[in-house]
Residue frames as a rotation matrix with the C-alpha (Angstrom) as fourth column:
UNK 1
0.846 -0.362 0.391 -30.12
-0.347 -0.931 -0.109 -32.50
0.403 -0.043 -0.914 18.74
UNK 2
0.310 -0.811 -0.496 -26.42
0.581 0.575 -0.576 -33.05
0.753 -0.110 0.649 19.38
UNK 3
0.293 -0.250 -0.923 -24.38
0.933 -0.137 0.333 -31.86
-0.210 -0.958 0.193 22.38
UNK 4
-0.769 -0.637 0.054 -22.84
0.629 -0.740 0.238 -28.86
-0.111 0.218 0.970 20.53
UNK 5
-0.431 0.690 0.582 -26.25
0.210 -0.550 0.808 -27.52
0.878 0.470 0.092 19.54
UNK 6
0.552 0.640 -0.534 -27.60
0.646 0.076 0.759 -27.95
0.527 -0.764 -0.372 23.11
UNK 7
-0.014 -0.662 -0.749 -24.55
0.938 -0.268 0.219 -26.08
-0.346 -0.700 0.625 24.46
UNK 8
0.543 0.320 -0.777 -25.47
0.174 -0.947 -0.268 -23.02
-0.822 0.011 -0.570 22.40
UNK 9
-0.630 -0.776 -0.030 -23.19
0.085 -0.107 0.991 -23.57
-0.772 0.622 0.134 19.40
UNK 10
0.320 0.701 -0.637 -24.65
-0.625 -0.350 -0.698 -22.40
-0.713 0.621 0.326 16.12
UNK 11
0.322 -0.183 0.929 -24.65
0.502 0.865 -0.003 -25.09
-0.803 0.467 0.370 13.43
UNK 12
-0.765 -0.637 -0.091 -22.73
0.211 -0.381 0.900 -24.30
-0.608 0.669 0.427 10.23
UNK 13
-0.813 0.454 0.365 -24.91
0.321 -0.175 0.931 -22.39
0.486 0.874 -0.004 7.80
UNK 14
-0.260 0.728 -0.634 -27.17
0.935 0.025 -0.354 -21.20
-0.242 -0.685 -0.687 10.65
UNK 15
0.462 0.584 0.668 -29.24
0.751 -0.658 0.055 -18.06
0.472 0.476 -0.742 10.36
UNK 16
0.916 -0.120 -0.383 -27.03
0.185 -0.719 0.669 -16.13
-0.356 -0.684 -0.637 12.80
UNK 17
0.101 -0.919 0.381 -24.01
0.974 0.170 0.153 -16.16
-0.205 0.355 0.912 10.49
UNK 18
0.434 -0.041 -0.900 -22.42
0.096 -0.991 0.091 -12.72
-0.896 -0.125 -0.426 10.23
UNK 19
0.985 -0.130 0.111 -21.32
0.084 -0.197 -0.977 -11.11
0.149 0.972 -0.183 7.04
UNK 20
0.329 -0.931 -0.160 -17.55
0.938 0.301 0.175 -11.53
-0.115 -0.207 0.972 6.66
UNK 21
0.641 -0.199 -0.741 -15.50
0.037 -0.957 0.289 -8.39
-0.766 -0.213 -0.606 7.24
UNK 22
0.899 -0.432 0.077 -13.41
0.021 -0.132 -0.991 -6.96
0.438 0.892 -0.109 4.49
UNK 23
0.419 -0.815 -0.400 -9.77
0.892 0.285 0.352 -7.65
-0.173 -0.504 0.846 5.28
UNK 24
0.966 -0.145 -0.214 -7.90
-0.147 -0.989 0.004 -4.41
-0.212 0.028 -0.977 5.91
UNK 25
0.458 -0.886 0.074 -4.52
0.390 0.125 -0.912 -3.79
0.799 0.447 0.402 4.44
UNK 26
0.499 -0.332 -0.801 -2.15
0.810 -0.150 0.567 -3.29
-0.308 -0.931 0.194 7.35
UNK 27
0.739 -0.232 0.632 -0.98
0.162 -0.850 -0.501 0.31
0.654 0.473 -0.591 7.17
UNK 28
-0.037 -0.850 -0.525 2.47
0.937 0.153 -0.313 0.99
0.347 -0.504 0.791 8.50
UNK 29
0.819 0.290 -0.495 2.57
0.494 -0.796 0.351 3.88
-0.292 -0.532 -0.795 10.93
UNK 30
0.311 -0.718 0.623 4.77
0.435 -0.475 -0.765 6.74
0.845 0.509 0.165 9.90
UNK 31
0.673 -0.221 -0.706 7.09
0.665 -0.238 0.708 7.81
-0.324 -0.946 -0.013 12.69
UNK 32
0.467 -0.522 0.714 8.95
0.330 -0.646 -0.689 11.09
0.820 0.558 -0.129 12.33
UNK 33
0.278 -0.512 -0.813 11.77
0.951 0.028 0.308 12.39
-0.135 -0.858 0.495 14.52
UNK 34
0.556 -0.064 0.829 12.39
0.231 -0.946 -0.228 16.05
0.798 0.319 -0.511 15.31
UNK 35
-0.553 -0.708 -0.439 14.94
0.745 -0.184 -0.642 17.85
0.374 -0.681 0.629 17.41
UNK 36
0.375 0.649 -0.662 13.59
0.861 -0.508 -0.011 20.40
-0.343 -0.566 -0.749 19.87
UNK 37
0.355 -0.179 0.918 13.68
0.487 -0.802 -0.345 23.95
0.798 0.569 -0.198 18.63
UNK 38
-0.753 -0.644 -0.135 15.72
0.488 -0.409 -0.771 26.39
0.442 -0.646 0.623 20.74
UNK 39
-0.802 0.443 0.399 13.48
-0.577 -0.749 -0.327 27.76
0.154 -0.493 0.857 23.48
UNK 40
0.025 0.818 -0.574 11.14
-0.365 0.542 0.757 24.78
0.931 0.191 0.313 23.33
UNK 41
-0.781 -0.227 0.581 9.96
-0.623 0.238 -0.745 23.28
0.030 -0.944 -0.328 26.62
UNK 42
-0.910 0.413 -0.029 7.57
0.413 0.910 -0.023 20.52
0.017 -0.033 -0.999 27.74
UNK 43
-0.257 0.851 -0.459 4.78
0.311 -0.377 -0.872 23.05
-0.915 -0.367 -0.168 28.31
UNK 44
0.682 0.404 -0.610 5.14
-0.405 -0.486 -0.774 24.47
-0.609 0.775 -0.168 24.79
UNK 45
-0.005 -0.723 0.691 6.95
0.403 0.631 0.663 21.94
-0.915 0.282 0.288 22.59
UNK 46
0.634 0.107 -0.766 8.27
-0.590 -0.573 -0.568 23.30
-0.500 0.812 -0.300 19.30
UNK 47
0.709 -0.332 0.622 9.67
0.509 0.851 -0.127 21.14
-0.488 0.407 0.772 16.53
UNK 48
0.164 -0.754 -0.636 13.06
-0.546 -0.607 0.578 21.95
-0.822 0.252 -0.511 15.11
UNK 49
-0.323 -0.393 -0.861 14.94
-0.945 0.186 0.269 20.09
0.054 0.900 -0.432 12.39
UNK 50
0.808 0.550 0.211 13.58
-0.539 0.835 -0.111 16.73
-0.237 -0.024 0.971 11.25
UNK 51
-0.393 -0.919 0.022 16.03
-0.860 0.376 0.344 13.83
-0.325 0.117 -0.939 11.19
UNK 52
-0.191 0.355 -0.915 15.58
-0.811 0.468 0.351 10.63
0.553 0.809 0.198 9.18
UNK 53
0.194 0.245 -0.950 15.75
0.159 0.948 0.277 8.01
0.968 -0.204 0.145 11.93
UNK 54
0.956 0.291 -0.030 15.80
0.058 -0.088 0.994 7.44
0.287 -0.953 -0.101 15.67
UNK 55
0.423 -0.869 -0.256 19.52
0.895 0.358 0.265 6.75
-0.139 -0.341 0.930 15.90
UNK 56
-0.411 -0.564 0.716 20.48
0.698 -0.700 -0.151 9.98
0.586 0.438 0.681 14.21
UNK 57
0.414 0.646 0.642 17.90
-0.007 -0.702 0.712 11.87
0.910 -0.299 -0.286 16.29
UNK 58
0.915 -0.086 -0.395 19.44
0.404 0.234 0.884 10.57
0.017 -0.969 0.248 19.51
UNK 59
-0.033 -0.999 0.026 22.98
0.998 -0.032 0.045 11.48
-0.044 0.028 0.999 18.44
UNK 60
-0.379 -0.093 0.921 22.01
0.430 -0.899 0.086 15.00
0.819 0.428 0.381 17.33
UNK 61
0.689 0.667 0.282 19.90
0.015 -0.403 0.915 15.56
0.724 -0.627 -0.288 20.45
UNK 62
0.666 -0.524 -0.531 22.80
0.731 0.319 0.603 14.46
-0.146 -0.790 0.596 22.66
UNK 63
-0.377 -0.871 0.316 25.06
0.919 -0.394 0.010 16.95
0.116 0.294 0.949 20.84
UNK 64
-0.051 0.426 0.903 22.55
0.245 -0.872 0.425 19.80
0.968 0.243 -0.060 21.20
UNK 65
-0.821 -0.292 0.490 22.07
-0.342 -0.436 -0.832 21.84
0.457 -0.851 0.259 24.35
UNK 66
-0.011 0.898 0.440 18.51
-0.989 -0.073 0.125 20.66
0.144 -0.434 0.889 25.00
UNK 67
-0.901 -0.399 0.171 19.04
-0.416 0.906 -0.076 16.94
-0.125 -0.140 -0.982 24.39
UNK 68
-0.208 0.929 0.304 15.35
-0.267 0.245 -0.932 16.59
-0.941 -0.276 0.197 23.51
UNK 69
-0.994 0.038 -0.103 13.85
-0.085 0.322 0.943 14.55
0.069 0.946 -0.317 20.67
UNK 70
-0.179 0.982 0.063 10.18
-0.701 -0.082 -0.708 14.68
-0.690 -0.171 0.703 19.69
UNK 71
-0.954 0.000 0.300 8.66
0.174 0.813 0.555 11.60
-0.244 0.582 -0.776 18.09
UNK 72
-0.434 0.810 -0.394 5.62
-0.770 -0.561 -0.305 12.32
-0.468 0.171 0.867 15.95
UNK 73
-0.785 0.393 0.478 2.89
0.524 0.834 0.175 9.85
-0.330 0.388 -0.861 15.00
UNK 74
-0.739 0.543 -0.398 0.26
-0.618 -0.783 0.079 11.33
-0.269 0.304 0.914 12.66
UNK 75
-0.712 0.609 0.350 -3.28
0.591 0.789 -0.168 9.96
-0.378 0.087 -0.922 12.33
UNK 76
-0.801 0.596 0.057 -6.46
-0.426 -0.634 0.646 10.95
0.421 0.493 0.761 10.54
UNK 77
-0.660 0.670 0.341 -9.83
-0.153 0.325 -0.933 10.59
-0.736 -0.668 -0.112 12.28
UNK 78
-0.770 0.450 -0.453 -12.41
-0.465 0.091 0.880 8.80
0.437 0.888 0.140 10.11
UNK 79
-0.052 0.836 0.547 -15.92
-0.882 0.218 -0.417 7.47
-0.468 -0.504 0.726 10.62
UNK 80
-0.873 -0.163 -0.459 -16.44
-0.359 0.853 0.379 3.75
0.330 0.496 -0.803 10.12
UNK 81
0.129 0.986 0.103 -19.84
-0.916 0.078 0.394 2.06
0.381 -0.145 0.913 10.13
UNK 82
-0.920 -0.324 -0.223 -20.10
-0.202 0.875 -0.440 -0.86
0.337 -0.359 -0.870 12.55
UNK 83
-0.633 0.754 -0.178 -23.48
0.769 0.585 -0.257 -2.56
-0.089 -0.300 -0.950 12.84
UNK 84
0.170 0.755 0.633 -25.17
0.804 -0.478 0.353 0.54
0.569 0.449 -0.689 11.42
UNK 85
0.896 0.074 -0.438 -23.54
0.364 -0.688 0.628 2.84
-0.255 -0.722 -0.643 13.97
UNK 86
0.597 -0.734 0.325 -20.76
-0.008 -0.411 -0.912 5.28
0.803 0.541 -0.251 13.02
UNK 87
0.808 -0.468 -0.358 -17.62
0.481 0.174 0.859 4.81
-0.340 -0.866 0.366 15.09
UNK 88
0.797 -0.595 -0.104 -14.62
-0.588 -0.724 -0.359 7.10
0.139 0.347 -0.927 14.99
UNK 89
0.756 -0.638 0.144 -11.32
0.582 0.756 0.299 5.38
-0.300 -0.143 0.943 14.25
UNK 90
0.484 -0.684 -0.546 -7.79
-0.557 -0.722 0.411 6.64
-0.675 0.105 -0.730 13.75
UNK 91
0.879 -0.261 0.400 -5.89
0.468 0.634 -0.615 5.76
-0.093 0.728 0.680 10.60
UNK 92
0.067 -0.935 -0.348 -2.14
0.480 -0.276 0.833 6.36
-0.875 -0.223 0.430 10.29
UNK 93
0.800 0.087 -0.593 -1.21
-0.394 -0.670 -0.629 9.01
-0.452 0.737 -0.502 7.77
UNK 94
0.509 -0.663 0.548 1.13
0.797 0.604 -0.010 7.98
-0.324 0.442 0.836 5.02
UNK 95
-0.147 -0.668 -0.730 4.03
0.196 -0.743 0.640 10.16
-0.970 -0.049 0.240 4.00
């Protein structure tokens, strides 16, 4: 027995090898920018007009009376099996 095996290392091709995971395609998160609707407040946020990017959202918010921008990240909850146990994961929604 060599030193690596005595130290608890599993020899290549050992019986404790795990099944390789399927590589996941990296999914880009969709970020959406909205101006606050008139009358909106932190207790009850309401989305107004959507703007295409953060820079434009900041400019339009600065020009509005509220000055508030809402940034929205949307996810879908899905079940994924891990070691025979379902685990809930969040997956970014695509536009």
